[in-house]
C-alpha positions as CSV (number, residue, x, y, z in Angstrom):
1,M,-30.4,64.8,33.6
2,G,-30.0,63.0,36.9
3,E,-27.9,59.9,37.6
4,P,-29.7,56.6,37.2
5,V,-31.3,55.4,40.4
6,M,-30.6,51.7,41.0
7,S,-33.5,49.8,42.7
8,S,-34.3,46.2,43.6
9,T,-33.6,43.4,41.2
10,L,-36.1,42.1,38.7
11,P,-38.0,39.0,39.8
12,N,-36.1,35.7,39.2
13,T,-32.9,37.5,38.5
14,P,-29.6,37.3,40.5
15,N,-29.1,39.6,43.4
16,T,-27.3,42.8,42.2
17,S,-25.6,43.2,45.5
18,S,-23.0,40.8,44.0
19,P,-20.9,42.6,41.4
20,A,-20.4,39.2,39.7
21,A,-23.9,38.0,39.9
22,L,-23.5,36.3,36.6
23,H,-20.0,35.5,35.4
24,F,-19.1,33.4,32.4
25,N,-15.9,32.4,30.7
26,R,-15.1,30.9,27.4
27,G,-11.4,30.9,26.4
28,S,-10.2,34.5,26.8
29,F,-13.7,36.0,26.6
30,A,-15.3,37.0,29.9
31,T,-18.2,39.1,30.8
32,S,-20.1,39.9,34.0
33,A,-23.8,40.5,33.5
34,V,-25.8,42.2,36.2
35,V,-29.4,42.8,35.3
36,S,-31.2,45.5,37.2
37,R,-33.8,48.2,36.8
38,S,-32.9,51.9,36.2
39,K,-35.1,54.9,36.6
40,W,-35.5,55.4,32.9
41,V,-34.7,52.3,31.0
42,R,-36.3,48.9,31.7
43,P,-33.7,46.3,31.3
44,R,-34.3,43.1,29.3
45,R,-33.7,39.8,31.1
46,F,-30.7,38.0,29.7
47,G,-32.3,34.6,29.9
48,W,-30.4,31.4,29.8
49,L,-31.0,30.9,26.1
50,W,-29.3,34.2,25.3
51,V,-26.4,33.3,27.6
52,W,-26.1,29.9,26.0
53,L,-26.0,31.4,22.5
54,L,-23.4,34.0,23.7
55,L,-21.1,31.2,24.9
56,V,-21.4,28.4,22.4
57,L,-22.1,29.8,19.0
58,P,-19.0,29.0,17.0
59,G,-17.0,31.9,15.6
60,C,-18.9,34.6,17.4
61,Y,-17.5,34.9,20.9
62,S,-15.1,32.0,21.2
63,A,-12.1,34.2,20.5
64,S,-11.1,37.7,21.7
65,R,-10.0,40.6,19.6
66,S,-6.9,42.6,20.6
67,D,-8.7,45.9,19.9
68,L,-11.6,45.2,22.2
69,D,-11.7,45.4,26.0
70,Y,-13.6,42.5,27.6
71,S,-13.0,43.5,31.2
72,Y,-16.0,45.7,31.9
73,E,-19.1,44.7,33.7
74,V,-22.3,44.6,31.7
75,Y,-25.2,46.6,33.1
76,Q,-28.0,45.6,30.8
77,T,-28.9,44.7,27.2
78,I,-30.7,47.3,25.0
79,Q,-32.6,47.2,21.7
80,I,-33.6,50.2,19.5
81,P,-35.6,50.2,16.3
82,E,-33.0,52.3,14.5
83,L,-30.6,49.3,14.7
84,S,-33.2,46.7,13.8
85,D,-33.8,45.8,17.4
86,Q,-30.5,44.0,17.6
87,E,-29.4,43.3,21.1
88,L,-26.6,45.5,22.3
89,L,-24.7,45.8,25.6
90,Q,-24.5,48.7,28.0
91,F,-21.5,48.6,30.2
92,K,-21.6,49.7,33.8
93,S,-21.0,53.5,34.3
94,V,-21.9,54.2,30.7
95,F,-24.9,56.5,30.4
96,W,-27.8,56.1,27.9
97,E,-31.3,57.5,28.1
98,P,-33.4,56.6,25.0
99,D,-35.5,59.8,25.0
100,D,-32.5,62.1,25.0
101,T,-31.7,61.5,21.4
102,A,-35.1,60.2,20.0
103,S,-35.5,63.1,17.5
104,L,-31.8,62.9,16.4
105,R,-32.0,59.1,15.8
106,K,-35.3,59.7,13.9
107,M,-33.6,62.2,11.6
108,V,-30.7,59.8,11.0
109,T,-33.0,57.0,9.9
110,G,-36.0,58.8,8.5
111,D,-34.3,61.8,6.8
112,H,-31.0,60.0,6.0
113,I,-29.0,62.9,7.2
114,A,-25.8,60.8,7.5
115,D,-26.1,59.0,4.2
116,G,-22.8,59.5,2.2
117,R,-21.4,61.9,4.9
118,T,-18.6,62.0,7.4
119,V,-19.8,62.2,11.0
120,M,-18.4,63.1,14.3
121,E,-20.2,62.3,17.6
122,I,-19.0,64.1,20.8
123,G,-19.8,61.9,23.9
124,T,-20.8,58.7,22.2
125,G,-21.6,56.6,25.3
126,M,-22.8,53.2,24.0
127,G,-22.2,54.4,20.5
128,L,-25.8,54.0,19.4
129,V,-26.1,57.4,17.5
130,S,-22.8,56.7,15.8
131,L,-23.9,53.2,14.9
132,A,-27.2,54.5,13.6
133,C,-25.3,56.9,11.3
134,L,-23.1,54.0,10.0
135,A,-26.2,51.9,9.4
136,G,-27.7,54.9,7.7
137,G,-24.9,55.1,5.1
138,A,-22.3,57.4,6.7
139,T,-19.0,57.0,5.0
140,K,-17.0,57.5,8.2
141,V,-17.8,58.2,11.8
142,V,-15.3,59.4,14.5
143,A,-16.7,59.2,18.0
144,T,-15.2,60.5,21.2
145,D,-15.8,60.1,24.9
146,I,-14.0,60.9,28.1
147,N,-15.2,57.8,29.9
148,P,-12.9,54.8,29.1
149,A,-15.8,52.4,29.7
150,A,-17.8,54.2,27.0
151,V,-15.0,54.0,24.5
152,A,-14.8,50.2,25.1
153,N,-18.6,49.9,25.0
154,A,-19.0,51.7,21.7
155,K,-16.2,49.7,20.1
156,Y,-17.7,46.4,21.4
157,N,-21.2,47.2,20.1
158,A,-19.8,48.3,16.7
159,A,-18.0,44.9,16.5
160,M,-21.3,43.1,17.5
161,L,-23.1,44.7,14.5
162,D,-20.2,44.4,12.1
163,L,-20.1,48.2,11.7
164,D,-16.6,48.9,12.9
165,T,-14.9,49.1,9.5
166,D,-15.5,52.9,9.1
167,F,-15.8,53.6,12.8
168,E,-13.2,55.1,15.1
169,V,-13.6,55.8,18.8
170,R,-11.1,58.1,20.6
171,L,-10.6,58.6,24.3
172,V,-10.5,62.2,25.6
173,R,-8.1,62.9,28.3
174,P,-9.6,64.4,31.5
175,E,-6.9,67.1,31.6
176,Q,-7.8,68.3,28.1
177,P,-11.6,67.8,27.9
178,G,-12.3,70.1,25.0
179,A,-14.9,69.0,22.4
180,F,-12.2,68.7,19.6
181,S,-9.2,67.9,21.8
182,V,-8.6,64.6,20.0
183,I,-9.4,65.8,16.5
184,R,-6.6,66.9,14.2
185,D,-6.5,70.4,12.8
186,D,-7.2,69.1,9.3
187,E,-10.2,66.9,10.2
188,R,-13.5,68.2,9.1
189,F,-16.9,66.6,9.1
190,D,-20.2,67.0,7.2
191,L,-22.2,66.3,10.4
192,I,-21.3,66.8,14.0
193,V,-23.8,65.4,16.6
194,S,-23.8,65.3,20.4
195,N,-26.0,64.6,23.4
196,P,-23.8,66.6,25.7
197,P,-24.0,66.8,29.5
198,W,-26.9,69.1,30.2
199,E,-26.1,70.8,33.5
200,D,-23.3,72.9,35.0
201,G,-22.0,70.9,37.9
202,T,-19.0,69.2,39.5
203,V,-17.4,66.0,38.1
204,D,-16.2,63.7,40.8
205,Q,-16.0,60.4,38.8
206,P,-15.9,59.4,35.1
207,A,-19.6,58.7,34.9
208,D,-20.4,62.3,36.0
209,H,-19.2,63.6,32.6
210,A,-22.5,62.3,31.1
211,F,-24.4,64.7,33.4
212,Y,-22.3,67.7,34.2
213,D,-20.5,70.2,32.0
214,P,-18.5,72.4,34.6
215,G,-19.0,76.0,33.6
216,F,-20.4,74.8,30.3
217,A,-16.8,74.6,29.1
218,L,-17.6,71.7,26.7
219,M,-20.4,73.7,25.1
220,D,-18.1,76.6,24.6
221,S,-15.3,74.6,23.1
222,L,-17.7,72.9,20.8
223,L,-19.1,76.1,19.5
224,A,-15.6,77.6,19.2
225,G,-14.3,74.7,17.1
226,L,-17.1,74.5,14.6
227,P,-15.5,76.9,12.0
228,K,-12.4,74.7,12.0
229,H,-14.0,71.3,12.0
230,L,-17.4,71.6,10.2
231,N,-17.4,71.3,6.4
232,P,-19.0,74.1,4.3
233,G,-22.7,73.4,4.3
234,G,-22.3,71.1,7.3
235,R,-24.7,70.8,10.2
236,C,-24.2,70.5,14.0
237,L,-27.1,68.9,15.9
238,L,-27.2,69.0,19.7
239,A,-29.7,67.3,21.9
240,Y,-30.5,69.0,25.3
241,G,-33.3,68.5,27.8
242,H,-32.4,71.2,30.2
243,K,-33.9,74.7,29.7
244,P,-31.0,76.8,31.1
245,A,-28.6,74.9,28.8
246,I,-30.7,75.5,25.7
247,T,-31.2,79.2,26.5
248,R,-27.4,79.6,27.0
249,L,-26.7,77.6,23.8
250,L,-29.0,79.7,21.7
251,S,-27.6,83.0,23.1
252,K,-24.0,81.9,22.7
253,A,-24.4,80.6,19.2
254,E,-26.1,83.7,18.0
255,S,-23.4,85.9,19.6
256,L,-20.8,84.0,17.6
257,G,-22.6,84.7,14.4
258,Y,-23.9,81.1,13.8
259,Q,-27.2,80.2,12.2
260,V,-29.2,78.5,15.0
261,K,-32.6,76.8,14.9
262,V,-34.6,74.7,17.4
263,L,-35.9,71.6,15.6
264,D,-38.9,71.0,17.9
265,D,-42.5,72.0,17.9
266,R,-42.6,72.6,21.6
267,K,-42.1,76.0,23.1
268,L,-39.2,76.3,25.4
269,D,-41.0,78.7,27.8
270,D,-43.7,76.1,28.3
271,L,-41.4,73.4,29.4
272,P,-40.0,72.6,32.9
273,N,-36.3,73.0,33.6
274,D,-35.6,69.4,32.9
275,F,-37.7,67.5,30.3
276,L,-37.8,64.5,28.0
277,P,-37.7,63.9,25.1
278,G,-34.6,66.1,24.6
279,M,-34.8,69.1,22.3
280,L,-32.7,69.2,19.1
281,V,-30.9,72.4,18.2
282,E,-29.2,72.8,14.8
283,V,-26.2,75.1,14.5
284,R,-24.7,76.0,11.1
285,L,-21.8,78.3,10.2
286,G,-22.8,81.9,9.5
287,R,-21.6,84.2,6.7
288,G,-17.9,84.8,6.8
289,Q,-17.3,81.6,8.8
290,I,-17.2,79.1,6.0
291,P,-13.6,78.1,5.5
292,K,-12.0,78.9,2.1
293,V,-10.1,75.9,0.7
294,D,-7.3,76.4,-1.8
295,S,-7.7,73.7,-4.4
296,G,-3.9,73.5,-5.1
297,Q,-3.1,73.1,-1.4
298,A,-5.9,70.6,-0.9
299,L,-4.6,68.5,-3.8
300,E,-1.0,68.6,-2.5
301,K,-2.1,67.7,1.0
302,S,-4.2,64.7,-0.2
303,S,-1.1,63.3,-2.0
304,D,1.2,63.7,1.0
305,P,1.4,60.4,3.0
306,S,2.7,62.3,6.0
307,A,-0.6,64.2,6.3
308,A,-2.3,61.0,7.6
309,D,0.2,60.8,10.5
310,S,-0.5,64.3,11.9
311,Q,-1.3,64.4,15.5
312,P,-4.6,65.6,17.2
313,N,-4.8,69.1,18.3
314,D,-5.0,69.3,22.0
315,G,-5.6,73.0,22.2
316,D,-9.3,73.0,21.1
C-alpha cells in the first residue's frame, strides 16, 4: 500500500490549499471539510444541501457529545453498500482503501460471520469493518488503532449510525504498539479481524502506521497473542495485498502450529508484489492451542465485580 496521492481539487469545489476551505460552526459543533481526490477513492462532493442538513436538522448535530472529538479536519465522505450506503466521514490522516477489505466485508454481510459473536478489529481506521460487524449482528466489538484521529473517526461514525452502544474503540500507545497491548488478559473474542499495514518500513508520523509494520512486529505480536485472545472455535481473518507479507504470514503461522488458509481463488505466485483487492487469510488455533477453561473458575470470575476493572495487558 502506498500513501494516498493528493491531486488537484474537483471542479467547482473549494481550493484545498486552504486547510479550512469549508468551515462551519453551530453551537459547540465544528467541522472543517476539504473535498479532494485521492489516488484510490473518488470523493463525493459535499454539496450545499448536505451542509445545510448537517447544520440545521434539529437534534442531530446541534449539540456535542463529551465522548466525541469534533476537532479533526474532514477529508471526504464515503458510502459503502455494507452500511446501506449511509454517508460517513473520513478524517484527515485516517487511511481507508475500499478494495483492501472487500472480501472481508462481503463475508461479514453475506455469510453473517459476526452475527451473535464478539469481535475485535486491530487497526480500525474509519471503523467501517467494525461497524459492518455491528450492523451484521455482533454482540460486542472492540476496535483498536494507534492513530488518535482514527480512534476519533471510528467513534464519530459509530455515533452517526447509532451503532455505538456495543462498540468500544481503544487507543494504542506508540511506545507499546503490540496487537493486543490494550486488551486485558481475560478478554477473548470469537472473531479477530484486521487489515494490517502491509509493508516493512519506517514510521515517521501517525498516518504511516496504516502502511508500514516495522520488522513485521505487529504481525508477530498478533500471531503470538491468538491463543490467549481467540475463543475456542474462533477465527482470525487478515487482509493483505502485499505478496511478501502474505508469504511471511503463511510461513510464520504454520511454524506456530496454527491452521491457516487463503480464502481467495487467485494464486499468490501469479500476482504482483502489491495488488488489489486484498487477499483474505484465515488463521485458526491448532491442536493443543485451544485454551482449557475451568468451569468453576469461570463461574467465580463472572460473579466477581472487580474482574471488570482489571487493566489491559501492556506486554502483548
